[in-house]
C-alpha positions in Angstrom: -29.2 3.8 -98.8 -27.6 6.7 -100.6 -29.6 8.2 -103.4 -28.7 8.0 -107.0 -26.1 10.7 -107.7 -28.1 11.8 -110.6 -30.8 13.3 -108.2 -31.3 17.0 -109.0 -31.0 19.5 -106.2 -32.4 23.0 -106.5 -30.2 25.2 -108.6 -29.9 28.8 -107.3 -27.7 31.7 -108.5 -27.3 35.2 -107.3 -28.9 37.8 -109.5 -26.3 39.4 -111.8 -27.9 42.6 -112.9 -27.9 45.8 -110.8 -31.3 46.0 -109.1 -32.3 42.5 -109.9 -34.0 40.3 -107.3 -34.5 36.6 -106.7 -37.5 35.1 -105.0 -37.8 31.3 -105.5 -40.6 30.2 -105.6 -42.0 33.4 -107.1 -43.5 35.9 -104.7 -47.0 35.4 -106.0 -46.7 31.7 -105.3 -45.5 32.0 -101.7 -49.0 32.2 -100.2 -49.6 28.7 -101.7 -46.3 27.5 -100.4 -47.3 28.6 -96.9 -50.7 27.0 -97.0 -49.2 23.8 -98.4 -46.6 23.7 -95.7 -49.2 24.3 -93.0 -51.4 21.5 -94.3 -48.4 19.2 -94.6 -47.2 19.8 -91.1 -50.7 19.5 -89.6 -51.1 16.1 -91.3 -47.9 14.7 -89.7 -48.3 12.4 -86.7 -44.9 12.1 -85.2 -44.1 11.3 -81.6 -41.1 13.1 -80.0 -41.1 10.6 -77.1 -44.0 11.9 -75.0 -45.1 14.9 -77.1 -46.3 15.1 -80.6 -44.5 17.3 -83.1 -47.7 19.3 -83.6 -48.0 19.9 -79.8 -44.4 21.0 -79.5 -44.9 23.3 -82.5 -48.0 24.9 -81.2 -46.6 25.8 -77.8 -43.2 26.8 -79.3 -44.9 29.3 -81.5 -46.8 30.8 -78.6 -43.6 31.2 -76.6 -41.6 32.4 -79.7 -44.2 35.1 -80.4 -44.2 36.2 -76.7 -40.4 36.3 -76.6 -40.1 38.2 -79.9 -42.7 40.8 -78.9 -40.9 41.4 -75.6 -37.5 41.7 -77.2 -38.6 43.9 -80.2 -40.8 46.2 -78.3 -37.8 47.2 -76.1 -36.4 49.3 -78.9 -39.1 49.9 -81.5 -42.8 50.1 -81.9 -44.7 47.0 -83.0 -48.4 46.6 -84.1 -50.8 46.4 -81.2 -52.3 43.2 -82.5 -49.0 41.4 -81.9 -49.1 42.3 -78.2 -52.1 40.1 -77.6 -51.1 36.5 -77.1 -54.1 34.6 -78.4 -54.2 31.4 -80.3 -51.4 30.9 -82.9 -53.0 27.9 -84.6 -54.4 29.9 -87.5 -51.6 32.4 -87.7 -48.9 31.9 -90.4 -45.4 32.1 -89.0 -42.9 33.3 -91.6 -39.2 33.2 -90.4 -35.8 34.2 -91.7 -32.4 34.5 -90.0 -28.9 35.8 -90.4 -25.9 36.8 -88.2 -26.4 40.2 -86.5 -23.9 42.0 -88.8 -23.9 44.8 -91.4 -24.9 42.6 -94.3 -25.2 43.5 -98.0 -28.5 44.7 -99.6 -29.3 41.2 -100.9 -29.5 39.9 -97.4 -31.4 43.0 -96.2 -33.9 42.7 -98.9 -35.0 39.4 -97.4 -36.2 41.3 -94.3 -38.6 43.3 -96.4 -39.9 40.3 -98.2 -40.5 38.8 -94.8 -42.5 41.8 -93.6 -44.4 42.1 -96.9 -45.4 38.5 -97.0 -46.4 38.4 -93.3 -48.6 41.5 -93.9 -50.1 40.0 -97.0 -51.0 36.7 -95.3 -52.1 38.2 -92.0 -49.3 36.4 -90.3 -46.3 37.2 -88.2 -42.8 37.7 -89.6 -39.8 36.9 -87.2 -36.2 37.4 -88.1 -33.8 35.3 -86.0 -30.5 36.8 -85.1 -28.1 33.9 -85.4 -25.8 34.8 -82.5 -24.4 31.3 -82.0 -22.2 32.0 -85.1 -18.7 33.5 -84.5 -18.1 37.2 -84.7 -14.9 37.1 -86.7 -14.5 40.8 -87.4 -16.0 44.2 -86.4 -15.2 46.0 -89.7 -17.0 47.0 -92.8 -15.4 47.1 -96.2 -15.7 50.6 -97.8 -14.4 51.6 -101.2 -12.3 54.7 -101.5 -9.9 56.4 -103.8 -11.0 57.4 -107.3 -12.9 55.7 -110.2 -9.6 54.9 -111.9 -7.7 54.0 -108.8 -10.1 52.7 -106.2 -9.0 50.8 -103.1 -10.7 48.9 -100.4 -10.6 50.1 -96.8 -11.6 48.1 -93.8 -13.4 50.5 -91.5 -13.6 49.5 -87.9 -16.9 49.5 -86.0 -15.2 48.3 -82.9 -11.7 47.4 -81.8 -10.5 43.8 -82.6 -11.3 41.1 -80.1 -11.1 37.4 -79.7 -13.4 35.4 -82.0 -16.3 34.4 -79.9 -20.0 33.8 -80.7 -22.0 37.0 -81.3 -23.9 36.2 -78.1 -20.7 36.8 -76.2 -19.2 39.7 -78.2 -19.4 43.0 -76.4 -18.4 46.4 -77.7 -14.8 47.1 -76.8 -14.4 50.7 -78.0 -17.4 53.0 -77.6 -15.6 55.8 -79.4 -14.9 53.7 -82.5 -18.5 52.6 -82.6 -19.9 56.1 -82.3 -17.7 57.6 -85.0 -18.1 54.8 -87.6 -20.6 56.7 -89.8 -18.4 59.8 -90.2 -15.3 57.7 -91.0 -17.1 55.5 -93.5 -18.8 58.5 -95.1 -15.6 60.4 -95.6 -14.0 57.4 -97.4 -17.1 56.7 -99.5 -17.5 60.4 -100.6 -15.9 60.0 -104.0 -18.6 57.5 -105.0 -21.7 58.1 -102.8 -22.5 61.4 -101.3 -25.6 60.4 -99.4 -25.2 56.9 -97.9 -27.8 55.6 -95.6 -25.3 55.2 -92.8 -25.6 59.0 -92.1 -29.3 58.4 -91.4 -28.9 55.0 -89.7 -26.2 55.7 -87.2 -28.0 58.3 -85.1 -30.9 55.8 -84.8 -28.3 53.1 -83.9 -26.8 55.3 -81.2 -30.2 56.4 -79.8 -32.4 53.3 -79.9 -29.9 50.8 -78.5 -27.8 53.1 -76.3 -27.7 50.8 -73.3 -26.9 47.6 -75.3 -23.3 46.4 -74.8 -23.5 43.4 -77.1 -22.1 44.3 -80.5 -24.4 42.2 -82.6 -27.5 43.2 -80.8 -26.6 46.8 -81.0 -26.2 46.6 -84.7 -29.3 44.6 -85.2 -31.5 46.7 -83.1 -30.4 49.9 -84.8 -30.9 48.4 -88.2 -34.3 47.0 -87.3 -35.5 50.3 -85.9 -34.3 51.9 -89.2 -36.5 49.5 -91.1 -39.5 50.9 -89.4 -39.0 54.1 -91.5 -40.2 52.0 -94.4 -43.1 50.7 -92.3 -41.7 47.3 -92.5 -43.3 45.5 -89.5 -41.4 42.4 -88.3 -40.3 41.0 -85.1 -36.7 39.9 -84.2 -35.3 37.6 -81.7 -31.8 36.3 -80.9 -31.3 32.6 -81.6 -29.9 32.3 -78.1 -33.3 33.1 -76.7 -34.9 30.5 -79.0 -32.5 27.9 -77.6 -33.9 28.6 -74.1 -37.5 27.8 -75.0 -38.9 24.7 -73.3 -39.8 23.2 -76.7 -36.2 23.5 -77.9 -35.1 21.7 -74.8 -37.5 18.9 -75.6 -36.4 18.8 -79.3 -32.7 18.7 -78.2 -33.4 15.9 -75.8 -35.1 13.9 -78.6 -32.1 14.3 -80.9 -29.8 13.3 -78.1 -31.9 10.3 -77.3 -31.7 9.2 -80.9 -28.1 10.3 -81.4 -26.8 7.1 -83.2 -29.7 7.0 -85.6 -29.6 10.8 -86.1 -25.9 10.7 -86.9 -26.4 8.1 -89.6 -29.2 10.1 -91.2 -27.2 13.3 -91.0 -24.1 11.9 -92.6 -26.0 10.0 -95.3 -27.8 13.3 -96.2 -24.4 15.0 -96.5 -23.1 12.1 -98.6 -26.1 12.5 -100.9 -25.5 16.2 -101.3 -21.8 15.8 -102.0 -22.4 13.1 -104.5 -25.0 15.1 -106.4 -22.7 18.2 -106.4 -19.5 16.3 -107.1 -17.9 17.6 -103.8 -14.8 15.8 -102.7 -14.1 18.1 -99.7 -15.8 16.4 -96.7 -16.0 19.7 -94.9 -18.5 21.0 -97.5 -21.2 22.1 -97.0 -20.6 21.2 -93.3 -18.4 18.4 -91.8 -19.8 14.9 -91.0 -20.8 14.1 -87.4 -18.1 11.9 -85.9 -17.8 9.1 -83.4 -14.9 9.7 -80.9 -14.3 6.6 -78.7 -17.8 5.8 -77.6 -19.1 9.4 -77.9 -21.4 10.4 -80.9 -21.4 14.0 -82.1 -24.7 15.8 -82.4 -25.1 19.1 -84.3 -25.1 21.5 -81.3 -22.6 23.7 -79.6 -21.7 23.9 -75.9 -19.9 26.8 -74.2 -20.1 28.9 -71.1 -19.9 32.7 -70.5 -16.6 32.1 -68.6 -15.2 30.0 -71.5 -17.0 31.2 -74.7 -15.1 28.8 -77.0 -17.7 26.8 -79.0 -17.2 23.1 -78.7 -19.2 20.3 -80.4 -21.7 18.5 -78.3 -21.4 14.7 -77.9 -23.7 12.1 -76.5 -23.5 8.5 -75.3 -25.8 6.1 -73.5 -25.2 5.0 -70.0 -27.9 2.6 -69.0 -31.1 4.4 -68.4 -29.4 7.7 -68.9 -27.6 9.6 -71.6 -24.4 11.7 -71.0 -23.9 14.8 -73.0 -20.5 16.5 -73.1 -18.1 18.8 -74.9 -15.4 16.3 -74.1 -13.5 19.1 -72.5 -14.8 20.4 -69.2 -18.5 19.5 -69.0 -20.4 16.2 -68.8 -24.1 16.3 -68.0 -26.3 13.2 -67.2 -29.8 13.3 -68.6 -32.6 10.9 -67.5 -33.4 9.4 -70.9 -34.3 5.7 -71.2 -34.8 4.0 -74.6 -37.9 5.7 -76.1 -38.9 7.0 -72.7 -40.7 10.2 -71.9 -38.4 13.3 -72.3 -40.0 15.6 -69.8 -37.4 15.1 -67.1 -34.5 15.5 -69.6 -36.0 18.6 -71.1 -36.2 20.2 -67.6 -32.6 19.2 -66.9 -31.5 20.9 -70.1 -33.4 24.1 -69.2 -31.7 24.2 -65.8 -28.3 24.2 -67.4 -28.6 28.0 -68.1 -28.6 28.7 -64.4 -25.2 27.0 -64.2 -23.8 29.1 -67.0 -23.9 26.2 -69.5 -25.1 27.2 -73.0 -26.4 24.7 -75.5 -26.9 26.3 -79.0 -27.8 25.2 -82.5 -25.3 24.8 -85.3 -26.2 25.6 -88.9 -28.4 22.6 -89.9 -30.0 22.2 -86.5 -30.9 25.9 -86.5 -33.0 25.6 -89.6 -34.2 22.0 -88.7 -35.9 23.4 -85.6 -37.1 26.6 -87.3 -38.7 24.8 -90.2 -40.2 21.8 -88.4 -41.3 23.5 -85.2 -41.4 27.3 -85.5 -42.6 28.3 -88.9 -44.8 27.7 -91.9 -42.2 29.1 -94.2 -38.5 29.8 -93.8 -36.9 32.4 -96.0 -33.3 31.7 -96.8 -30.6 33.5 -98.7 -28.9 31.7 -101.6 -26.2 30.0 -99.5 -28.6 28.9 -96.8 -31.1 27.6 -99.3 -28.4 25.5 -100.9 -27.0 23.9 -97.7 -30.5 23.4 -96.3 -31.2 20.9 -99.0 -29.2 18.7 -96.7 -31.7 19.4 -94.0 -34.5 18.3 -96.4 -32.7 14.9 -96.7 -32.2 14.7 -92.9 -35.9 15.1 -92.5 -36.7 12.4 -95.0 -34.2 9.9 -93.7 -34.5 10.6 -89.9 -38.1 11.7 -89.4 -39.5 9.8 -92.4 -41.7 12.5 -94.0 -41.4 15.2 -96.6 -40.0 18.5 -95.3 -41.8 21.7 -95.6 -40.8 23.8 -98.6 -38.4 26.7 -98.1 -38.0 29.9 -100.1 -34.8 31.6 -101.4 -34.6 35.4 -101.4 -31.8 37.6 -102.5 -30.9 40.7 -104.6 -28.0 42.4 -106.2 -27.3 46.1 -105.9 -24.2 47.9 -107.2 -22.9 51.2 -106.0 -24.6 54.1 -107.9 -21.4 55.1 -109.8 -21.1 57.8 -112.5 -21.8 56.4 -116.0 -18.2 57.1 -117.0 -16.9 54.5 -114.6 -14.5 52.2 -116.4 -15.4 48.8 -117.7 -12.6 46.2 -118.1 -11.9 44.3 -121.2 -10.3 40.9 -120.8 -6.6 41.0 -121.2 -6.4 37.6 -122.9 -6.3 39.1 -126.4 -3.3 41.2 -125.5 -1.5 38.3 -123.8 -2.0 36.3 -127.0 -0.4 39.2 -129.0 2.6 39.0 -126.7 2.9 35.3 -127.4 2.7 36.0 -131.1 5.6 38.5 -130.7 7.7 35.7 -129.2 7.0 33.1 -131.9 5.8 35.0 -134.9 7.5 38.5 -134.7 7.8 38.8 -138.5 4.1 39.2 -138.7 4.3 42.5 -136.8 7.4 44.1 -138.3 5.3 46.4 -140.6 2.9 47.3 -137.9 6.0 48.4 -135.9 7.0 50.8 -138.6 10.4 49.4 -139.4 9.8 48.3 -143.0 11.8 45.5 -144.6 15.4 46.6 -144.4 18.0 44.1 -145.5 18.8 42.8 -142.0 15.2 42.1 -141.2 14.6 40.6 -144.7 17.6 38.2 -144.3 16.5 37.1 -140.8 12.9 36.5 -142.0 14.2 34.6 -145.1 16.3 32.3 -143.0 13.4 31.5 -140.7 11.0 30.9 -143.7 13.6 28.6 -145.3 13.7 26.5 -142.1 10.0 26.5 -141.7 9.7 25.3 -145.3 11.8 22.2 -144.5 9.9 19.2 -143.3 10.9 18.3 -139.7 12.9 15.0 -139.5 14.8 13.2 -136.8 18.0 14.3 -138.4 17.3 18.0 -138.6 14.9 18.6 -135.7 17.4 20.1 -133.3 19.2 22.3 -135.9 15.8 23.4 -137.3 14.5 24.4 -133.8 17.7 26.3 -133.0 17.6 28.2 -136.2 13.9 29.2 -135.9 14.5 30.2 -132.3 17.5 32.3 -133.2 15.6 34.1 -135.9 12.8 34.9 -133.5 15.3 36.2 -131.0 17.0 38.4 -133.6 13.7 39.9 -134.6 12.8 41.0 -131.1 14.5 44.4 -131.2 12.3 45.3 -134.2 9.1 44.6 -132.3 10.2 46.0 -128.9 8.2 49.2 -129.2 5.1 47.2 -129.9 5.8 44.9 -127.0 6.1 47.9 -124.6 2.8 49.3 -125.9 1.0 45.9 -125.4 2.5 45.4 -122.0 1.3 48.9 -121.0 -2.2 48.1 -122.3 -2.2 44.8 -120.3 -1.2 46.7 -117.2 -3.9 49.2 -117.8 -6.5 46.5 -118.5 -5.7 44.7 -115.4 -5.9 47.8 -113.4 -9.4 48.5 -114.9 -10.4 45.0 -114.0 -9.2 45.4 -110.4 -11.1 48.7 -110.3 -14.2 47.1 -111.6 -14.0 44.3 -109.1 -13.9 46.8 -106.3 -16.5 49.2 -107.6 -19.0 46.6 -108.8 -19.0 44.3 -105.8 -22.5 43.3 -104.5 -21.1 42.6 -101.0 -20.9 46.1 -99.6 -23.0 46.8 -96.5 -26.5 48.1 -97.1 -25.7 51.2 -95.1 -23.2 52.5 -97.8 -26.0 52.9 -100.4 -28.3 55.8 -100.9 -31.8 55.2 -99.6 -33.4 55.9 -102.9 -31.1 53.4 -104.6 -32.1 50.6 -102.3 -35.8 51.5 -102.8 -35.4 50.1 -106.4 -35.3 46.6 -104.9 -38.5 47.2 -102.9 -40.4 47.9 -106.1 -39.8 44.4 -107.5 -42.1 43.0 -106.3 -44.1 45.7 -104.5 -43.8 44.7 -100.9 
């Protein structure tokens, strides 16, 4: 049953002011959210066909922590306490995630909230590198030019390459990578003289020198740079998460229930679209489809030899279930109706040795992270919005209330000189042009032409026709006469028209300049360190 379309979903909006932050629920309330989520998940008795959700969660966190410590300690120091793998039952796990790219300060701010909250609660903060997403470009937008005539430059970190998942994207041009900072700094110099990229890039080149994967190279350098703020977190690629034994069990469970899961998934999407009045069925993500007798499930399948992501499908075949990309791979899993999933989970784990990769898609990424891996997941604004669909999936498929999530973001503008232009809306000038077309007589005096006899005669003719009531008999003649008068008056307002058109062009240019200069989407590395520090003071992390 679809919910009433009047149901309210969480409303979130990016901060508008320079230096403003968003933490929802409020930072001081997050400790309560974590404890509430922990208690809620502990009270749930849910069987994943042979293992309880609580059991899967406990062992998954142990393995997650061990994997994150091993990964992170390869390129930066971590607290000694995290190197001891004791019980994780009483340790709050706070997670976040993003693609391994050079994101804007609002996304980066989330990493510091993650570290601050984990430190405050005596827990562990782990940032997941979502390397199952596509690497579409290896460039960073950099503003250049002047305050009056700025332009946007796309500065290459690496040479172009085919769009593949970040997990498969290697560095193509080492020279381009190594010289990125100096090229970006040169372009940025008219606006920012001390961008963080100058401090970041030597760390990037030193700490991850042997890493060939583009996303991991960027992420490891950035994460090592965070340590200069004493921000202690762990990181781990999502591709590693998808190789945990508990993930294999979770995937086997979703596959075993593929028909019921698809129904819950699509109904949750329908609820969201209805509430948000969305007609595009691709928003926020497409429905899961049935193709012939195959049912789509929200995971990707690809191989290193063929790194094109393809949706995963499932269908029952007696006491077994087939999973396939419906292209080159079909795998038979030993899953009977509601039967134990241990054999199927082992089969899924063995696929990696065959070069077959099963990875999460957007909603399944956070579904596993929120139900199994964490006591709180920190989203950006976009993720927090679409993950309301995940909330509905949990309610409709699992039958319990989902753990609460938090949304974290910030807005930071480039630290431009106070004399930078601000744009007025050109609408008032465009209305004035329209008036010159249809009411030119109102502007004759302002044009400095006075009321010579020719102008007076034309205006008198127009006024005479305007004074006549419009009828069926005189409508055409009246219209032609008024139009002719307006046309005859145009030479007398031509200088004013040129002045207004010039002002419109200048206003539009100022607006374009403002759009470029005031964007909140520039990479964090283009800002001065002290400018970013403004975000960290609100709240004190």
